Backbone as JSON, one array per atom type, in Angstrom:
{
  "sequence": "MATAHKEPNYLGVFWWLLALTILEIAVIYMPVARMIIVILLIGLALSKASLVGLYFMHLKFERFTLGLVALTPLVLCLFLILMISPDIHP",
  "N": [[-233.29, 19.65, -68.08], [-234.96, 20.89, -65.31], [-237.93, 19.68, -63.86], [-240.94, 21.05, -62.66], [-242.55, 20.3, -59.59], [-245.36, 19.39, -57.57], [-245.77, 20.94, -54.41], [-245.03, 19.1, -51.5], [-247.23, 17.92, -48.89], [-246.25, 18.84, -46.06], [-247.13, 19.09, -43.44], [-249.06, 17.11, -43.28], [-247.43, 14.85, -43.59], [-245.96, 15.1, -41.24], [-247.98, 14.57, -39.33], [-248.5, 11.89, -39.94], [-246.03, 10.77, -39.26], [-246.04, 11.29, -36.53], [-248.24, 9.74, -35.74], [-247.25, 7.17, -36.37], [-245.13, 7.04, -34.57], [-246.48, 7.08, -32.1], [-247.81, 4.67, -32.43], [-245.6, 2.96, -32.41], [-244.82, 3.19, -29.73], [-247.05, 2.05, -28.54], [-246.83, -0.57, -29.48], [-244.69, -1.57, -28.05], [-245.75, -2.18, -25.56], [-247.42, -4.31, -26.04], [-248.83, -7.52, -25.36], [-247.27, -9.76, -26.56], [-245.03, -12.09, -28.21], [-241.52, -11.42, -27.96], [-240.04, -11.39, -30.35], [-241.96, -10.83, -32.29], [-242.66, -8.25, -31.56], [-240.24, -6.96, -32.1], [-240.06, -7.29, -34.88], [-242.33, -5.85, -35.69], [-241.6, -3.29, -34.76], [-239.34, -2.78, -36.34], [-240.5, -2.73, -38.88], [-242.21, -0.49, -38.6], [-240.28, 1.49, -38.13], [-238.91, 1.45, -40.57], [-240.95, 2.33, -42.26], [-241.3, 4.94, -41.29], [-238.77, 6.0, -41.84], [-238.84, 5.85, -44.58], [-240.88, 7.7, -45.19], [-239.65, 10.09, -44.3], [-237.4, 10.15, -45.97], [-238.59, 10.18, -48.53], [-240.22, 12.53, -48.6], [-239.09, 14.73, -47.04], [-236.45, 14.67, -47.81], [-236.75, 14.78, -50.46], [-236.64, 12.56, -52.16], [-238.63, 11.32, -53.46], [-238.95, 12.32, -55.95], [-236.8, 11.52, -57.39], [-234.78, 9.43, -59.58], [-235.39, 6.0, -60.61], [-233.12, 4.39, -60.3], [-231.77, 5.47, -58.11], [-233.41, 4.63, -56.07], [-232.93, 1.88, -56.18], [-230.25, 1.86, -55.4], [-230.52, 2.69, -52.77], [-232.06, 0.65, -51.74], [-230.57, -1.69, -51.93], [-228.59, -2.07, -49.73], [-230.41, -2.63, -47.68], [-231.6, -5.04, -48.47], [-229.32, -6.67, -48.45], [-228.7, -6.56, -45.73], [-230.94, -7.82, -44.61], [-230.57, -10.37, -45.73], [-228.18, -11.08, -44.44], [-229.03, -11.17, -41.76], [-230.85, -13.3, -41.9], [-229.1, -15.34, -42.56], [-227.42, -15.6, -40.3], [-229.2, -16.17, -38.35], [-229.81, -18.94, -37.64], [-227.61, -19.51, -36.03], [-227.95, -17.85, -33.87], [-230.36, -18.61, -32.67], [-230.48, -21.58, -31.46]],
  "CA": [[-234.1, 20.72, -67.54], [-235.69, 20.46, -64.11], [-239.38, 19.78, -63.96], [-241.58, 21.51, -61.42], [-243.44, 19.32, -58.98], [-246.24, 19.95, -56.56], [-245.2, 21.01, -53.06], [-245.59, 18.06, -50.62], [-247.97, 18.33, -47.7], [-245.34, 18.56, -44.97], [-247.88, 18.94, -42.21], [-249.66, 15.78, -43.34], [-246.36, 13.89, -43.33], [-245.68, 15.22, -39.82], [-249.01, 13.86, -38.57], [-248.27, 10.45, -40.14], [-244.87, 10.39, -38.45], [-246.48, 11.3, -35.14], [-249.09, 8.56, -35.54], [-246.39, 5.99, -36.37], [-244.38, 7.06, -33.31], [-247.41, 6.63, -31.06], [-248.02, 3.24, -32.66], [-244.4, 2.27, -31.92], [-244.88, 3.13, -28.27], [-248.09, 1.08, -28.2], [-246.34, -1.91, -29.8], [-243.79, -2.0, -26.97], [-246.53, -2.68, -24.43], [-248.3, -5.41, -26.47], [-248.49, -8.79, -24.7], [-246.94, -10.79, -27.56], [-243.64, -12.53, -28.17], [-240.54, -10.36, -28.19], [-239.65, -11.38, -31.76], [-243.02, -10.14, -33.04], [-242.51, -6.83, -31.24], [-239.06, -6.47, -32.82], [-240.41, -7.22, -36.3], [-243.24, -4.72, -35.86], [-240.84, -2.04, -34.59], [-238.49, -2.59, -37.52], [-241.39, -2.32, -39.97], [-242.63, 0.89, -38.36], [-239.12, 2.36, -38.32], [-238.66, 1.55, -42.01], [-241.96, 3.19, -42.87], [-240.99, 6.31, -40.92], [-237.58, 6.4, -42.6], [-239.27, 6.05, -45.97], [-241.58, 8.98, -45.26], [-238.67, 11.17, -44.18], [-236.59, 10.17, -47.19], [-239.38, 10.54, -49.71], [-240.78, 13.87, -48.6], [-238.21, 15.78, -46.53], [-235.2, 14.65, -48.58], [-237.2, 14.91, -51.84], [-236.26, 11.4, -52.96], [-239.81, 10.89, -54.21], [-238.84, 12.84, -57.3], [-235.56, 11.05, -57.99], [-234.91, 8.33, -60.53], [-235.54, 4.63, -60.13], [-231.82, 3.84, -59.93], [-231.46, 5.9, -56.76], [-234.15, 3.72, -55.2], [-232.2, 0.62, -56.13], [-229.05, 2.07, -54.6], [-230.93, 2.77, -51.37], [-232.67, -0.62, -51.33], [-229.59, -2.76, -51.92], [-228.09, -2.4, -48.39], [-231.49, -3.22, -46.89], [-231.7, -6.45, -48.87], [-228.13, -7.36, -47.95], [-228.84, -6.67, -44.27], [-231.93, -8.87, -44.37], [-229.91, -11.63, -46.07], [-227.23, -11.36, -43.37], [-229.79, -11.57, -40.57], [-231.38, -14.64, -42.13], [-227.99, -16.3, -42.58], [-226.87, -15.83, -38.96], [-230.29, -16.5, -37.45], [-229.69, -20.27, -37.04], [-226.57, -19.5, -35.0], [-228.45, -17.13, -32.69], [-231.44, -19.4, -32.05], [-230.17, -23.0, -31.74]],
  "C": [[-234.92, 20.17, -66.37], [-237.19, 20.66, -64.31], [-239.93, 20.21, -62.61], [-242.5, 20.42, -60.89], [-244.26, 20.01, -57.9], [-245.59, 19.9, -55.19], [-245.84, 19.93, -52.18], [-246.31, 18.67, -49.42], [-247.14, 17.95, -46.48], [-246.07, 18.36, -43.65], [-248.57, 17.57, -42.15], [-248.64, 14.69, -43.04], [-245.99, 13.93, -41.85], [-246.7, 14.43, -39.0], [-248.88, 12.35, -38.75], [-247.09, 9.98, -39.3], [-245.23, 10.35, -36.97], [-247.33, 10.07, -34.83], [-248.26, 7.27, -35.49], [-245.55, 5.91, -35.1], [-245.25, 6.6, -32.15], [-247.69, 5.14, -31.2], [-246.81, 2.43, -32.2], [-244.41, 2.14, -30.41], [-245.93, 2.12, -27.83], [-247.63, -0.35, -28.44], [-245.45, -2.44, -28.67], [-244.55, -2.66, -25.83], [-247.49, -3.81, -24.81], [-247.87, -6.71, -25.8], [-248.28, -9.92, -25.72], [-245.46, -11.13, -27.43], [-242.7, -11.39, -28.55], [-240.14, -10.26, -29.66], [-240.69, -10.66, -32.61], [-242.94, -8.64, -32.79], [-241.34, -6.24, -32.02], [-239.38, -6.32, -34.31], [-241.35, -6.04, -36.56], [-242.5, -3.38, -35.73], [-239.94, -1.75, -35.77], [-239.33, -2.13, -38.7], [-241.85, -0.88, -39.82], [-241.47, 1.86, -38.57], [-238.78, 2.53, -39.8], [-239.69, 2.42, -42.69], [-241.73, 4.66, -42.52], [-239.78, 6.83, -41.69], [-237.94, 6.65, -44.06], [-240.0, 7.37, -46.13], [-240.61, 10.15, -45.21], [-237.85, 11.27, -45.47], [-237.36, 10.64, -48.4], [-239.78, 12.01, -49.72], [-239.81, 14.95, -48.13], [-236.88, 15.81, -47.26], [-235.48, 14.68, -50.08], [-236.76, 13.75, -52.73], [-237.44, 10.86, -53.76], [-239.69, 11.28, -55.68], [-237.55, 12.43, -57.99], [-235.83, 9.88, -58.93], [-235.0, 6.98, -59.84], [-234.21, 4.05, -59.65], [-231.4, 4.26, -58.53], [-232.19, 5.03, -55.74], [-233.46, 2.38, -55.09], [-230.93, 0.73, -55.29], [-229.4, 2.1, -53.12], [-231.47, 1.44, -50.87], [-231.66, -1.76, -51.21], [-229.02, -3.06, -50.53], [-229.16, -3.03, -47.5], [-231.65, -4.7, -47.21], [-230.5, -7.24, -48.36], [-228.19, -7.55, -46.44], [-229.84, -7.77, -43.91], [-231.33, -10.25, -44.66], [-228.93, -12.04, -44.96], [-227.95, -11.83, -42.11], [-230.34, -12.98, -40.73], [-230.28, -15.7, -42.12], [-227.45, -16.59, -41.18], [-227.96, -16.2, -37.95], [-230.2, -17.91, -36.87], [-228.62, -20.34, -35.95], [-227.05, -18.8, -33.73], [-229.46, -17.96, -31.94], [-231.2, -20.89, -32.34], [-231.36, -23.9, -31.62]]
}
């Protein structure tokens, strides 16, 4: 039986996404190393993707196993990047 849940605040999520987008644009112009900018942009993109997935795709109300299924490719991608990193930066 489906359980009822409270309606998410879509407008609040929109404002968070807008703020994160503005922050991404600001990060591009920061006078720091390119690798730090890339890491910050990836972190911001993941947080935006999480907000979209959790609230607009209603994954916030799904089971724990669905989260594991979604998280596994991310962990594998991170592992792959770390494994080939020594070949990219000699």
